[in-house]
PALUMKE-17173 format. One record per residue: residue in one letter; residue number from 1; x, y, z of N, C-alpha, C in turn. Coordinates in pm, 1 decimal. Each point is the difference from the previous one (the first is absolute). Example, Ala and Ser with C-alpha at 12.3 -4.5 7.8 and 13.67 -1.06 7.14 Angstrom:
residues 2
{code=A&pos=1&nx=1319.0&ny=-569.0&nz=780.0&cax=-89.0&cay=119.0&caz=0.0&cx=90.0&cy=120.0&cz=0.0}
{code=S&pos=2&nx=-35.0&ny=105.0&nz=-72.0&cax=82.0&cay=119.0&caz=6.0&cx=-77.0&cy=109.0&cz=73.0}
This chain:
residues 156
{code=M&pos=1&nx=3241.4&ny=5841.9&nz=6696.0&cax=86.7&cay=87.4&caz=73.3&cx=115.9&cy=42.0&cz=-89.2}
{code=K&pos=2&nx=35.3&ny=128.2&nz=6.1&cax=101.3&cay=57.9&caz=-84.9&cx=130.2&cy=15.6&cz=78.1}
{code=K&pos=3&nx=110.2&ny=-52.7&nz=-56.7&cax=130.6&cay=15.1&caz=64.5&cx=71.7&cy=119.7&cz=-59.9}
{code=L&pos=4&nx=58.9&ny=82.3&nz=84.1&cax=81.3&cay=112.1&caz=-46.0&cx=147.2&cy=-36.2&cz=15.6}
{code=Q&pos=5&nx=73.8&ny=15.4&nz=-110.0&cax=142.9&cay=-31.9&caz=4.4&cx=76.3&cy=125.7&cz=42.5}
{code=K&pos=6&nx=85.5&ny=-14.6&nz=99.1&cax=80.9&cay=110.4&caz=46.5&cx=147.7&cy=-39.5&cz=-8.6}
{code=G&pos=7&nx=86.6&ny=94.6&nz=-42.4&cax=143.1&cay=-27.9&caz=-5.7&cx=41.2&cy=-62.6&cz=-131.8}
{code=R&pos=8&nx=120.9&ny=-48.3&nz=-3.5&cax=59.4&cay=-59.5&caz=-120.2&cx=12.7&cy=-150.7&cz=16.5}
{code=S&pos=9&nx=-0.3&ny=-67.7&nz=-112.3&cax=17.1&cay=-145.2&caz=5.7&cx=148.1&cy=-33.7&cz=15.2}
{code=M&pos=10&nx=27.0&ny=-120.7&nz=37.3&cax=137.9&cay=-46.5&caz=19.2&cx=76.6&cy=5.4&cz=-131.9}
{code=I&pos=11&nx=-62.7&ny=-31.8&nz=-111.7&cax=64.5&cay=2.1&caz=-130.8&cx=43.1&cy=141.8&cz=-36.1}
{code=E&pos=12&nx=-84.6&ny=96.9&nz=26.8&cax=35.7&cay=139.3&caz=-28.6&cx=120.0&cy=43.7&cz=84.3}
{code=M&pos=13&nx=2.2&ny=-36.9&nz=124.7&cax=111.3&cay=37.0&caz=87.9&cx=130.2&cy=-66.3&cz=-45.1}
{code=L&pos=14&nx=-5.1&ny=-125.1&nz=-42.2&cax=120.1&cay=-68.8&caz=-49.9&cx=51.0&cy=65.4&cz=-128.1}
{code=G&pos=15&nx=-92.0&ny=44.2&nz=-84.6&cax=40.5&cay=70.0&caz=-122.3&cx=72.8&cy=129.7&cz=30.8}
{code=V&pos=16&nx=-50.7&ny=76.3&nz=96.0&cax=64.3&cay=125.7&caz=40.6&cx=138.3&cy=-28.4&cz=58.3}
{code=L&pos=17&nx=10.9&ny=-100.8&nz=84.4&cax=129.9&cay=-36.9&caz=57.3&cx=100.0&cy=-41.4&cz=-107.1}
{code=A&pos=18&nx=-45.6&ny=-72.6&nz=-100.6&cax=89.8&cay=-41.8&caz=-108.5&cx=50.8&cy=121.6&cz=-77.4}
{code=I&pos=19&nx=-85.9&ny=94.8&nz=-27.1&cax=41.2&cay=121.3&caz=-71.7&cx=100.7&cy=78.7&cz=83.4}
{code=I&pos=20&nx=-26.4&ny=15.5&nz=128.7&cax=92.6&cay=71.3&caz=88.5&cx=134.8&cy=-71.2&cz=4.7}
{code=G&pos=21&nx=-1.1&ny=-131.5&nz=5.0&cax=125.1&cay=-77.2&caz=2.1&cx=82.8&cy=20.5&cz=-125.3}
{code=V&pos=22&nx=-62.8&ny=-3.8&nz=-116.2&cax=71.9&cay=19.7&caz=-126.3&cx=58.8&cy=140.5&cz=-7.0}
{code=L&pos=23&nx=-76.2&ny=100.2&nz=38.6&cax=49.4&cay=137.9&caz=-1.2&cx=115.0&cy=19.0&cz=100.0}
{code=S&pos=24&nx=-8.4&ny=-64.5&nz=114.0&cax=106.6&cay=10.5&caz=100.4&cx=130.0&cy=-60.8&cz=-50.5}
{code=I&pos=25&nx=-7.4&ny=-114.3&nz=-63.7&cax=119.9&cay=-64.7&caz=-53.6&cx=64.6&cy=87.8&cz=-106.7}
{code=G&pos=26&nx=-81.4&ny=57.7&nz=-87.9&cax=52.4&cay=90.7&caz=-102.0&cx=64.6&cy=123.5&cz=61.7}
{code=G&pos=27&nx=-62.4&ny=53.7&nz=103.5&cax=55.7&cay=116.9&caz=68.4&cx=132.2&cy=-30.3&cz=67.8}
{code=L&pos=28&nx=9.1&ny=-114.8&nz=65.1&cax=125.8&cay=-38.8&caz=65.5&cx=111.9&cy=-21.6&cz=-101.4}
{code=A&pos=29&nx=-33.0&ny=-60.7&nz=-112.6&cax=101.7&cay=-20.6&caz=-104.7&cx=49.2&cy=134.0&cz=-54.0}
{code=G&pos=30&nx=-91.4&ny=92.1&nz=-23.3&cax=38.1&cay=133.0&caz=-47.4&cx=83.1&cy=74.7&cz=102.0}
{code=Y&pos=31&nx=-35.4&ny=-10.4&nz=127.1&cax=75.3&cay=65.5&caz=106.3&cx=141.4&cy=-55.6&cz=8.9}
{code=T&pos=32&nx=13.3&ny=-131.8&nz=-8.2&cax=132.2&cay=-62.9&caz=5.3&cx=86.4&cy=45.6&cz=-117.1}
{code=M&pos=33&nx=-58.0&ny=5.6&nz=-119.1&cax=74.3&cay=44.0&caz=-117.3&cx=43.8&cy=146.5&cz=15.4}
{code=A&pos=34&nx=-88.8&ny=83.5&nz=50.7&cax=33.8&cay=141.1&caz=20.3&cx=109.8&cy=15.8&cz=105.1}
{code=M&pos=35&nx=-4.4&ny=-78.2&nz=105.9&cax=104.2&cay=7.2&caz=103.8&cx=135.1&cy=-45.6&cz=-54.5}
{code=N&pos=36&nx=0.7&ny=-103.9&nz=-83.7&cax=125.4&cay=-45.4&caz=-60.1&cx=58.5&cy=107.4&cz=-91.3}
{code=R&pos=37&nx=-85.7&ny=68.4&nz=-75.8&cax=48.1&cay=110.7&caz=-84.5&cx=55.3&cy=113.4&cz=85.9}
{code=W&pos=38&nx=-68.1&ny=32.0&nz=108.0&cax=47.0&cay=106.2&caz=89.9&cx=135.3&cy=-37.2&cz=60.7}
{code=R&pos=39&nx=14.4&ny=-125.5&nz=43.2&cax=128.2&cay=-44.4&caz=56.2&cx=111.6&cy=7.2&cz=-103.9}
{code=A&pos=40&nx=-28.4&ny=-42.5&nz=-122.2&cax=100.6&cay=5.4&caz=-106.7&cx=40.1&cy=144.1&cz=-29.1}
{code=N&pos=41&nx=-97.0&ny=89.6&nz=-6.1&cax=30.3&cay=141.5&caz=-24.1&cx=80.3&cy=59.7&cz=115.4}
{code=T&pos=42&nx=-34.6&ny=-35.6&nz=122.8&cax=72.1&cay=50.2&caz=116.8&cx=144.7&cy=-48.5&cz=-0.2}
{code=I&pos=43&nx=21.0&ny=-127.8&nz=-31.0&cax=136.1&cay=-54.8&caz=-5.8&cx=79.7&cy=69.9&cz=-109.0}
{code=T&pos=44&nx=-56.7&ny=13.3&nz=-118.0&cax=69.8&cay=63.5&caz=-111.7&cx=35.2&cy=145.0&cz=32.9}
{code=D&pos=45&nx=-92.4&ny=71.6&nz=61.2&cax=25.4&cay=139.6&caz=36.9&cx=110.9&cy=9.2&cz=104.4}
{code=Y&pos=46&nx=-5.4&ny=-85.6&nz=101.6&cax=101.1&cay=1.8&caz=106.3&cx=138.0&cy=-32.2&cz=-55.8}
{code=V&pos=47&nx=7.4&ny=-102.6&nz=-84.5&cax=128.3&cay=-40.0&caz=-59.2&cx=55.3&cy=111.5&cz=-88.4}
{code=T&pos=48&nx=-86.2&ny=62.9&nz=-78.7&cax=44.2&cay=109.3&caz=-86.9&cx=56.6&cy=115.1&cz=82.4}
{code=R&pos=49&nx=-69.9&ny=38.0&nz=106.4&cax=49.7&cay=108.2&caz=85.6&cx=130.2&cy=-38.2&cz=66.6}
{code=C&pos=50&nx=13.2&ny=-125.7&nz=40.8&cax=124.1&cay=-46.5&caz=62.1&cx=117.0&cy=13.4&cz=-96.6}
{code=V&pos=51&nx=-19.6&ny=-38.5&nz=-125.7&cax=107.2&cay=8.3&caz=-99.9&cx=37.8&cy=145.3&cz=-27.0}
{code=V&pos=52&nx=-99.5&ny=87.6&nz=-11.0&cax=29.2&cay=141.9&caz=-26.0&cx=81.1&cy=59.8&cz=114.9}
{code=V&pos=53&nx=-40.6&ny=-27.3&nz=123.0&cax=73.3&cay=52.6&caz=115.4&cx=138.6&cy=-63.7&cz=7.9}
{code=A&pos=54&nx=10.7&ny=-128.7&nz=-30.0&cax=130.5&cay=-66.9&caz=2.5&cx=93.7&cy=60.2&cz=-103.1}
{code=Q&pos=55&nx=-53.4&ny=39.1&nz=-114.9&cax=84.0&cay=61.5&caz=-103.1&cx=49.2&cy=137.5&cz=44.1}
{code=T&pos=56&nx=-81.5&ny=74.2&nz=73.9&cax=44.0&cay=131.7&caz=45.8&cx=95.2&cy=-10.2&cz=118.2}
{code=K&pos=57&nx=-10.2&ny=-107.2&nz=79.8&cax=89.1&cay=-18.4&caz=114.9&cx=127.1&cy=-75.3&cz=-37.4}
{code=G&pos=58&nx=6.6&ny=-49.1&nz=-122.8&cax=113.9&cay=-81.2&caz=-42.0&cx=127.8&cy=81.3&cz=-14.1}
{code=V&pos=59&nx=108.7&ny=-71.0&nz=-26.8&cax=131.4&cay=61.7&caz=-15.1&cx=48.2&cy=-21.9&cz=-142.8}
{code=S&pos=60&nx=45.6&ny=104.1&nz=-65.8&cax=54.2&cay=-6.0&caz=-136.0&cx=-96.5&cy=-64.3&cz=-99.0}
{code=G&pos=61&nx=-126.4&ny=31.1&nz=11.9&cax=-99.3&cay=-52.5&caz=-92.6&cx=-44.5&cy=-141.6&cz=29.3}
{code=V&pos=62&nx=57.3&ny=-64.7&nz=100.6&cax=-38.8&cay=-136.4&caz=36.8&cx=-101.5&cy=9.6&cz=113.5}
{code=P&pos=63&nx=-122.4&ny=-53.0&nz=-19.4&cax=-101.9&cay=10.2&caz=104.7&cx=42.0&cy=-68.6&cz=129.4}
{code=A&pos=64&nx=-49.5&ny=53.1&nz=109.8&cax=21.5&cay=-64.6&caz=128.7&cx=-71.0&cy=-135.2&cz=-1.3}
{code=T&pos=65&nx=52.0&ny=-95.2&nz=73.6&cax=-64.8&cay=-130.9&caz=10.8&cx=-38.3&cy=-23.5&cz=145.1}
{code=G&pos=66&nx=-91.3&ny=-91.7&nz=19.5&cax=-43.3&cay=-34.2&caz=134.6&cx=-150.4&cy=3.8&cz=14.2}
{code=D&pos=67&nx=-43.8&ny=-2.0&nz=125.4&cax=-141.6&cay=-3.7&caz=32.9&cx=-67.4&cy=132.1&cz=-37.4}
{code=C&pos=68&nx=-112.2&ny=-7.3&nz=-68.9&cax=-70.5&cay=121.2&caz=-42.7&cx=-54.5&cy=79.4&cz=117.9}
{code=V&pos=69&nx=-26.2&ny=-65.8&nz=112.3&cax=-46.5&cay=72.3&caz=118.4&cx=107.9&cy=98.6&cz=44.3}
{code=D&pos=70&nx=127.5&ny=-42.6&nz=-4.8&cax=110.9&cay=88.6&caz=37.2&cx=20.3&cy=109.3&cz=-104.9}
{code=I&pos=71&nx=-12.2&ny=-35.7&nz=-127.5&cax=24.0&cay=96.1&caz=-107.7&cx=-109.2&cy=105.3&cz=-4.4}
{code=L&pos=72&nx=-126.8&ny=-42.3&nz=13.8&cax=-112.8&cay=92.2&caz=-9.5&cx=-37.4&cy=65.3&cz=132.5}
{code=S&pos=73&nx=45.4&ny=-58.3&nz=110.7&cax=-45.6&cay=42.9&caz=133.0&cx=-152.0&cy=-4.7&cz=7.0}
{code=E&pos=74&nx=-54.7&ny=-105.3&nz=-54.8&cax=-145.5&cay=-17.0&caz=-7.2&cx=-29.9&cy=-148.3&cz=11.4}
{code=A&pos=75&nx=-104.5&ny=-34.4&nz=72.1&cax=-35.1&cay=-139.9&caz=20.6&cx=-39.1&cy=-66.3&cz=-131.5}
{code=K&pos=76&nx=37.5&ny=-125.7&nz=-15.0&cax=-39.2&cay=-76.7&caz=-118.1&cx=-147.7&cy=-35.9&cz=11.8}
{code=P&pos=77&nx=-64.2&ny=-35.8&nz=-111.0&cax=-140.1&cay=-43.0&caz=7.7&cx=-12.7&cy=-119.1&cz=95.5}
{code=S&pos=78&nx=-105.4&ny=-0.3&nz=78.1&cax=-15.6&cay=-101.2&caz=105.2&cx=-22.6&cy=-141.1&cz=-53.1}
{code=F&pos=79&nx=-37.1&ny=-14.3&nz=-125.9&cax=-31.6&cay=-131.8&caz=-54.3&cx=119.1&cy=-64.7&cz=-70.7}
{code=V&pos=80&nx=120.2&ny=56.7&nz=11.0&cax=121.0&cay=-63.0&caz=-52.7&cx=99.7&cy=-18.4&cz=113.8}
{code=D&pos=81&nx=91.1&ny=-95.8&nz=-15.6&cax=98.3&cay=-27.6&caz=104.3&cx=120.5&cy=92.4&cz=-8.3}
{code=S&pos=82&nx=48.3&ny=26.1&nz=-121.5&cax=120.8&cay=80.4&caz=-15.1&cx=3.4&cy=66.2&cz=-136.7}
{code=V&pos=83&nx=68.6&ny=114.7&nz=-7.1&cax=24.6&cay=68.9&caz=-126.4&cx=144.7&cy=46.3&cz=7.1}
{code=E&pos=84&nx=83.2&ny=-55.3&nz=-87.7&cax=142.9&cay=26.3&caz=9.1&cx=62.2&cy=17.3&cz=-137.9}
{code=I&pos=85&nx=84.6&ny=101.5&nz=-13.0&cax=75.9&cay=17.5&caz=-124.0&cx=115.9&cy=-98.4&cz=5.3}
{code=K&pos=86&nx=1.6&ny=-92.9&nz=-95.2&cax=96.5&cay=-108.7&caz=1.2&cx=126.6&cy=28.3&cz=-78.6}
{code=G&pos=87&nx=-9.3&ny=81.3&nz=-104.2&cax=120.7&cay=21.3&caz=-78.1&cx=-19.2&cy=101.9&cz=-109.4}
{code=Y&pos=88&nx=114.2&ny=34.3&nz=-61.6&cax=0.8&cay=97.7&caz=-107.9&cx=101.8&cy=-44.8&cz=-103.0}
{code=D&pos=89&nx=-37.2&ny=8.7&nz=-128.1&cax=91.0&cay=-33.0&caz=-109.2&cx=23.2&cy=126.9&cz=-81.0}
{code=A&pos=90&nx=123.9&ny=50.3&nz=2.6&cax=33.0&cay=125.1&caz=-69.2&cx=-10.1&cy=-13.9&cz=-151.5}
{code=N&pos=91&nx=21.5&ny=-118.0&nz=-55.2&cax=-5.7&cay=-19.8&caz=-145.6&cx=-140.1&cy=24.1&cz=-55.7}
{code=T&pos=92&nx=-101.0&ny=-43.8&nz=72.3&cax=-137.8&cay=14.2&caz=-46.4&cx=-77.4&cy=103.8&cz=80.7}
{code=D&pos=93&nx=64.4&ny=62.1&nz=97.8&cax=-65.2&cay=93.9&caz=90.9&cx=-121.5&cy=-66.4&cz=64.0}
{code=D&pos=94&nx=17.9&ny=-124.1&nz=40.4&cax=-107.4&cay=-84.0&caz=52.4&cx=6.9&cy=-4.2&cz=152.1}
{code=T&pos=95&nx=-103.8&ny=50.0&nz=64.6&cax=-11.2&cay=-9.7&caz=145.3&cx=-97.1&cy=-112.3&cz=30.6}
{code=R&pos=96&nx=41.3&ny=-96.7&nz=81.6&cax=-80.1&cay=-118.1&caz=31.7&cx=-59.2&cy=14.1&cz=139.5}
{code=V&pos=97&nx=-133.0&ny=-14.5&nz=12.1&cax=-68.7&cay=10.0&caz=128.9&cx=-76.4&cy=-129.0&cz=24.7}
{code=E&pos=98&nx=18.1&ny=-57.2&nz=119.1&cax=-69.0&cay=-123.4&caz=37.3&cx=-106.0&cy=30.2&cz=105.3}
{code=V&pos=99&nx=-122.0&ny=-47.3&nz=-26.7&cax=-111.1&cay=15.4&caz=93.9&cx=-38.8&cy=-139.8&cz=46.2}
{code=G&pos=100&nx=8.6&ny=-24.5&nz=130.2&cax=-30.7&cay=-131.7&caz=55.3&cx=-138.4&cy=-4.5&cz=62.8}
{code=G&pos=101&nx=-59.7&ny=-116.3&nz=-1.8&cax=-130.1&cay=-20.1&caz=63.4&cx=-117.7&cy=42.0&cz=-84.1}
{code=V&pos=102&nx=14.0&ny=-2.8&nz=-131.8&cax=-108.5&cay=39.2&caz=-89.9&cx=-81.5&cy=-124.1&cz=-35.7}
{code=S&pos=103&nx=-130.9&ny=11.8&nz=7.4&cax=-84.4&cay=-115.5&caz=-33.1&cx=3.9&cy=-25.9&cz=-150.3}
{code=N&pos=104&nx=-32.8&ny=-121.0&nz=-38.3&cax=0.0&cay=-36.8&caz=-142.0&cx=-100.3&cy=81.3&cz=-80.1}
{code=A&pos=105&nx=-115.7&ny=31.7&nz=59.5&cax=-101.0&cay=78.9&caz=-70.6&cx=51.2&cy=141.3&cz=-27.5}
{code=V&pos=106&nx=68.8&ny=60.4&nz=96.5&cax=54.6&cay=134.4&caz=-19.2&cx=115.2&cy=-4.8&cz=-100.0}
{code=T&pos=107&nx=81.0&ny=-105.8&nz=3.8&cax=107.5&cay=-17.2&caz=-96.5&cx=-55.4&cy=-3.6&cz=-142.0}
{code=A&pos=108&nx=-111.7&ny=-69.6&nz=-18.6&cax=-61.5&cay=-8.0&caz=-133.0&cx=-48.8&cy=137.8&cz=-45.6}
{code=V&pos=109&nx=-54.4&ny=79.7&nz=91.0&cax=-45.9&cay=134.0&caz=-35.9&cx=119.4&cy=87.9&cz=-37.3}
{code=I&pos=110&nx=108.7&ny=-9.9&nz=74.9&cax=120.2&cay=78.0&caz=-31.2&cx=52.5&cy=-38.4&cz=-138.1}
{code=A&pos=111&nx=0.9&ny=-128.2&nz=-30.1&cax=47.3&cay=-45.2&caz=-131.3&cx=-89.4&cy=52.8&cz=-111.9}
{code=D&pos=112&nx=-131.7&ny=7.7&nz=25.7&cax=-91.8&cay=55.0&caz=-100.5&cx=24.4&cy=148.2&cz=-24.9}
{code=K&pos=113&nx=42.9&ny=71.8&nz=103.1&cax=23.5&cay=143.8&caz=-12.1&cx=140.0&cy=31.6&cz=-50.9}
{code=L&pos=114&nx=76.2&ny=-100.3&nz=-32.8&cax=138.8&cay=15.8&caz=-41.9&cx=11.8&cy=88.7&cz=-123.5}
{code=G&pos=115&nx=103.3&ny=83.3&nz=-4.4&cax=29.1&cay=72.5&caz=-122.1&cx=10.2&cy=149.4&cz=14.2}
{code=T&pos=116&nx=-82.3&ny=63.0&nz=81.4&cax=3.0&cay=145.9&caz=5.2&cx=96.8&cy=52.9&cz=104.7}
{code=R&pos=117&nx=3.4&ny=-62.0&nz=116.3&cax=83.4&cay=52.8&caz=107.2&cx=115.4&cy=-91.3&cz=37.9}
{code=V&pos=118&nx=-3.4&ny=-122.2&nz=-44.5&cax=108.0&cay=-93.4&caz=28.5&cx=38.6&cy=-70.1&cz=-128.4}
{code=S&pos=119&nx=126.9&ny=-31.6&nz=-14.4&cax=41.3&cay=-67.7&caz=-122.4&cx=0.6&cy=-151.0&cz=17.1}
{code=G&pos=120&nx=-22.2&ny=-48.6&nz=118.3&cax=-7.3&cay=-144.3&caz=18.6&cx=-50.7&cy=-35.1&cz=137.9}
{code=V&pos=121&nx=-67.0&ny=-110.6&nz=12.8&cax=-42.2&cay=-49.8&caz=130.3&cx=14.3&cy=-151.6&cz=-3.5}
{code=Q&pos=122&nx=49.8&ny=-55.2&nz=107.3&cax=27.1&cay=-142.7&caz=2.3&cx=-46.4&cy=-56.7&cz=132.8}
{code=A&pos=123&nx=-82.7&ny=-100.8&nz=-5.9&cax=-35.8&cay=-71.7&caz=120.9&cx=111.6&cy=-97.4&cz=28.2}
{code=A&pos=124&nx=57.9&ny=10.9&nz=115.6&cax=116.5&cay=-83.0&caz=30.2&cx=-18.0&cy=-65.6&cz=135.6}
{code=G&pos=125&nx=34.6&ny=-125.7&nz=8.6&cax=-10.7&cay=-71.0&caz=126.3&cx=113.3&cy=31.6&cz=94.7}
{code=S&pos=126&nx=114.9&ny=37.7&nz=-53.0&cax=114.3&cay=19.7&caz=88.5&cx=60.4&cy=138.7&cz=-11.2}
{code=A&pos=127&nx=49.1&ny=38.2&nz=-116.8&cax=73.4&cay=125.2&caz=-9.9&cx=-41.1&cy=77.3&cz=-123.6}
{code=C&pos=128&nx=43.4&ny=124.2&nz=-3.6&cax=-36.1&cay=91.7&caz=-106.4&cx=80.4&cy=-22.8&cz=-127.5}
{code=G&pos=129&nx=113.0&ny=-60.4&nz=8.3&cax=84.5&cay=-15.2&caz=-117.4&cx=94.0&cy=117.9&cz=-14.8}
{code=T&pos=130&nx=76.9&ny=-1.3&nz=-103.5&cax=100.1&cay=103.4&caz=-21.8&cx=-60.4&cy=116.8&cz=-74.6}
{code=A&pos=131&nx=35.6&ny=119.9&nz=41.3&cax=-48.6&cay=119.7&caz=-69.0&cx=49.3&cy=-3.6&cz=-143.5}
{code=G&pos=132&nx=-83.9&ny=47.6&nz=-91.4&cax=35.9&cay=3.7&caz=-140.9&cx=-38.2&cy=-123.2&cz=-78.2}
{code=T&pos=133&nx=-69.9&ny=-96.4&nz=61.3&cax=-32.2&cay=-125.1&caz=-68.7&cx=-136.4&cy=-0.5&cz=-67.1}
{code=F&pos=134&nx=-86.5&ny=98.3&nz=27.6&cax=-129.7&cay=3.9&caz=-65.7&cx=15.8&cy=54.2&cz=-141.1}
{code=S&pos=135&nx=-84.1&ny=-45.2&nz=-91.2&cax=4.1&cay=51.8&caz=-136.3&cx=-131.9&cy=69.9&cz=-30.3}
{code=G&pos=136&nx=6.1&ny=127.6&nz=-27.3&cax=-120.3&cay=75.1&caz=-33.5&cx=-103.2&cy=-5.6&cz=110.0}
{code=S&pos=137&nx=-124.4&ny=-25.4&nz=-37.8&cax=-106.8&cay=-6.5&caz=99.4&cx=-54.0&cy=-141.7&cz=12.7}
{code=N&pos=138&nx=84.4&ny=-99.5&nz=-25.8&cax=-44.2&cay=-138.6&caz=11.9&cx=8.6&cy=-45.8&cz=145.0}
{code=A&pos=139&nx=-102.9&ny=-66.9&nz=45.3&cax=-1.2&cay=-51.4&caz=136.4&cx=33.4&cy=-148.5&cz=-2.6}
{code=T&pos=140&nx=82.0&ny=-42.8&nz=93.0&cax=26.7&cay=-142.4&caz=16.3&cx=-44.8&cy=-38.9&cz=139.3}
{code=F&pos=141&nx=-54.6&ny=-118.6&nz=12.4&cax=-56.2&cay=-41.5&caz=126.7&cx=67.7&cy=-125.5&cz=51.4}
{code=G&pos=142&nx=13.2&ny=-4.0&nz=132.6&cax=55.8&cay=-117.7&caz=65.5&cx=-110.3&cy=-100.0&cz=26.7}
{code=A&pos=143&nx=24.3&ny=-85.0&nz=96.5&cax=-94.8&cay=-105.8&caz=33.4&cx=-127.4&cy=58.5&cz=60.1}
{code=A&pos=144&nx=-108.4&ny=-73.1&nz=-14.5&cax=-126.4&cay=42.7&caz=59.9&cx=15.4&cy=4.0&cz=151.6}
{code=G&pos=145&nx=-67.1&ny=92.8&nz=62.0&cax=9.9&cay=13.4&caz=144.7&cx=110.4&cy=94.3&cz=42.8}
{code=S&pos=146&nx=64.6&ny=65.4&nz=-95.5&cax=106.0&cay=94.4&caz=32.1&cx=-57.1&cy=118.8&cz=74.3}
{code=N&pos=147&nx=83.6&ny=63.4&nz=82.6&cax=-51.9&cay=114.7&caz=72.7&cx=93.1&cy=120.7&cz=-5.8}
{code=K&pos=148&nx=89.4&ny=5.1&nz=-97.0&cax=85.2&cay=116.9&caz=-19.0&cx=-18.5&cy=52.7&cz=-141.2}
{code=V&pos=149&nx=-9.3&ny=131.8&nz=-11.2&cax=-10.7&cay=62.9&caz=-130.6&cx=122.0&cy=88.3&cz=-16.6}
{code=C&pos=150&nx=65.1&ny=-11.9&nz=-115.3&cax=118.9&cay=79.7&caz=-28.5&cx=-32.0&cy=101.3&cz=-108.7}
{code=F&pos=151&nx=19.7&ny=126.1&nz=32.4&cax=-19.0&cay=108.3&caz=-96.4&cx=134.9&cy=37.5&cz=-58.4}
{code=S&pos=152&nx=0.3&ny=27.4&nz=-127.1&cax=122.1&cay=42.1&caz=-67.3&cx=-27.9&cy=134.6&cz=-66.1}
{code=F&pos=153&nx=74.2&ny=102.6&nz=41.8&cax=-14.8&cay=134.8&caz=-56.4&cx=120.6&cy=27.4&cz=-88.2}
{code=A&pos=154&nx=-10.1&ny=-30.4&nz=-127.2&cax=110.6&cay=22.8&caz=-93.5&cx=-34.1&cy=118.8&cz=-89.1}
{code=N&pos=155&nx=93.9&ny=94.5&nz=-10.5&cax=-23.7&cay=120.9&caz=-79.0&cx=64.5&cy=-4.9&cz=-137.4}
{code=K&pos=156&nx=93.4&ny=-92.5&nz=-20.8&cax=69.8&cay=-4.2&caz=-129.3&cx=-58.4&cy=-107.6&cz=-87.9}
């Protein structure tokens, strides 16, 4: 008597599942990395626009300070807690912006993108520091687990 085999064996099905699992993990990792880059770009763009508008609304060349939502009349990105202009140093023309609630992964992406649009970024656990304290495009980092990023826009 001749037996006819129909369907797939259990080993073949497990092999297909393993391949699908590996591809899914790679896809999720790529998606997470792309989302972190998008968040970093969105934060940088929002902060840059806030500083430009603050400079035009300022008095005697000194940018306005305060919450960027008030300065821009535009909602902040939903994935951050706050975006606020903290200070201005006339000696270095340094405008300091603090962004609260940024994840460590997004902070790392922002630090990697440092140099073209910001002159400094600092992960800080508590405060942004004094305007004019960054040197060039060097980034300094606070303790691990920090959730505030400080942008420094120095023109001199």
